[in-house]
C-alpha positions in Angstrom: 11.4 15.2 9.7 11.6 14.3 6.0 10.3 10.9 4.8 13.7 9.3 4.0 15.1 10.2 7.4 11.9 9.0 9.0 12.3 5.6 7.3 15.8 5.3 8.7 14.6 6.3 12.2 11.9 3.7 12.0 14.4 1.1 10.8 12.4 0.5 7.6 14.3 -0.6 4.6 12.1 -0.6 1.5 12.1 -3.7 -0.7 12.9 -3.6 -4.4 9.8 -2.3 -6.2 7.7 -5.2 -7.5 7.5 -5.8 -11.2 4.1 -5.3 -12.8 2.3 -8.6 -13.3 0.5 -7.6 -16.5 0.4 -5.0 -19.2 0.7 -1.9 -17.1 3.4 0.2 -15.3 3.8 0.5 -11.5 3.4 4.3 -11.5 2.4 7.1 -13.7 3.5 10.7 -13.1 1.4 13.5 -14.5 2.2 17.1 -13.4 2.7 17.0 -9.7 0.6 13.8 -9.2 1.8 10.2 -9.1 -0.7 7.4 -9.5 0.6 4.1 -8.0 -0.9 1.0 -9.5 -2.6 -1.6 -7.3 0.1 -3.2 -5.1 0.0 -6.5 -3.3 1.7 -7.9 -0.2 4.8 -9.3 -1.9 7.5 -10.3 0.6 11.2 -9.8 0.0 11.5 -13.5 -1.0 8.9 -12.9 -3.8 6.2 -14.9 -2.0 2.8 -13.4 -0.9 0.4 -14.2 1.8 -2.9 -15.7 0.5 -6.3 -16.0 2.1 -9.8 -14.6 2.4 -10.1 -12.2 5.4 -12.8 -13.3 7.8 -12.6 -16.9 6.6 -9.0 -18.3 6.7 -7.2 -15.1 7.6 -7.5 -13.0 10.7 -7.9 -9.2 10.7 -4.5 -8.9 12.3 -2.8 -10.9 9.6 -4.6 -8.9 6.9 -3.5 -5.6 8.6 0.1 -6.9 8.5 -0.4 -7.8 4.8 -1.8 -4.2 4.2 1.4 -2.8 5.8 3.5 -4.9 3.5 1.5 -3.5 0.6 2.4 0.0 1.9 6.1 -0.9 1.8 5.8 -2.0 -1.8 3.8 1.1 -2.8 6.5 3.3 -1.2 9.2 1.3 -3.0 7.3 1.8 -6.3 6.9 5.5 -5.6 10.6 6.0 -4.7 11.6 4.2 -7.9 9.4 6.6 -9.9 10.4 9.9 -8.2 13.9 9.2 -6.8 13.3 10.3 -3.2 10.2 10.2 -0.9 11.3 13.6 0.3 9.5 15.0 -2.8 6.1 13.9 -1.5 3.9 16.8 -0.5 1.0 14.6 0.6 -0.7 11.3 0.1 -4.0 12.3 -1.5 -6.1 9.2 -2.0 -5.9 5.5 -1.2 -8.2 2.8 -2.6 -8.0 -0.4 -0.6 -9.5 -3.7 -1.7 -9.9 -6.6 0.7 -10.4 -10.2 -0.4 -13.1 -10.8 2.1 -15.6 -13.5 3.1 -19.2 -12.5 2.2 -20.2 -11.5 5.7 -17.0 -9.7 6.6 -17.6 -6.1 7.8 -14.2 -4.8 9.0 -12.6 -3.6 5.7 -11.5 -0.3 7.1 -9.6 -2.0 9.9 -7.7 -4.0 7.4 -6.7 -1.0 5.3 -5.5 0.8 8.4 -2.4 -1.4 8.1 -1.6 0.6 5.0 -2.9 4.0 6.2 -1.0 3.9 9.5 2.3 3.3 7.7 1.7 6.4 5.5 1.1 8.5 8.6 4.2 7.0 10.3 6.4 7.9 7.3 4.9 11.2 6.2 3.2 12.5 9.4 0.2 14.7 8.7 1.0 14.7 5.0 0.3 11.0 5.1 -3.3 11.4 6.1 -5.5 10.8 3.0 -8.9 10.3 1.6 -9.7 6.6 1.4 -12.0 3.9 0.2 -11.9 0.4 1.7 -14.0 -2.2 -0.1 -14.5 -5.9 -0.1 -13.9 -8.1 -3.2 -15.0 -11.7 -3.8 -11.4 -12.4 -4.9 -8.1 -10.7 -5.7 -5.2 -11.9 -8.0 -3.4 -15.0 -6.7 -5.8 -14.9 -3.7 -3.8 -12.2 -2.0 -5.8 -10.8 1.0 -5.4 -7.1 0.1 -4.5 -4.8 -2.8 -4.1 -1.0 -2.5 -3.6 1.8 -5.1 -2.8 5.4 -4.2 -2.4 8.9 -5.5 0.4 11.1 -4.2 1.0 14.9 -4.7 4.6 16.0 -5.1 6.3 19.3 -4.1 
């Protein structure tokens, strides 16, 4: 099943792509690759969850935030290429977690993003990945993710 049909089947409506919050663009296409800038967990009402995972935010809440990041990344990607049906595969994901110093479950948090990519793209959504902890992220968001996608 193609990605756009899969979104409909899952009942997922992508939000409007978030506007960049600095001197950069949300996506850059070069050849058959698209680089998606770091995305945060912006909700449709333009608010974002905040917190430090392992301190004042649970792993489950952080996973939900990472899934929200995935929806924003897909919205940014669609705005750049027109249709998610053009995606050949998700190549690389770099996930950053705003984590307490002793937090050790960074990969579990970023699974919220990765699992969404698999749901939407199937095997083409499986990707290489890094999941790292940060002492802080912009606006104290709990998670930020960037990704590289290959197009047909």
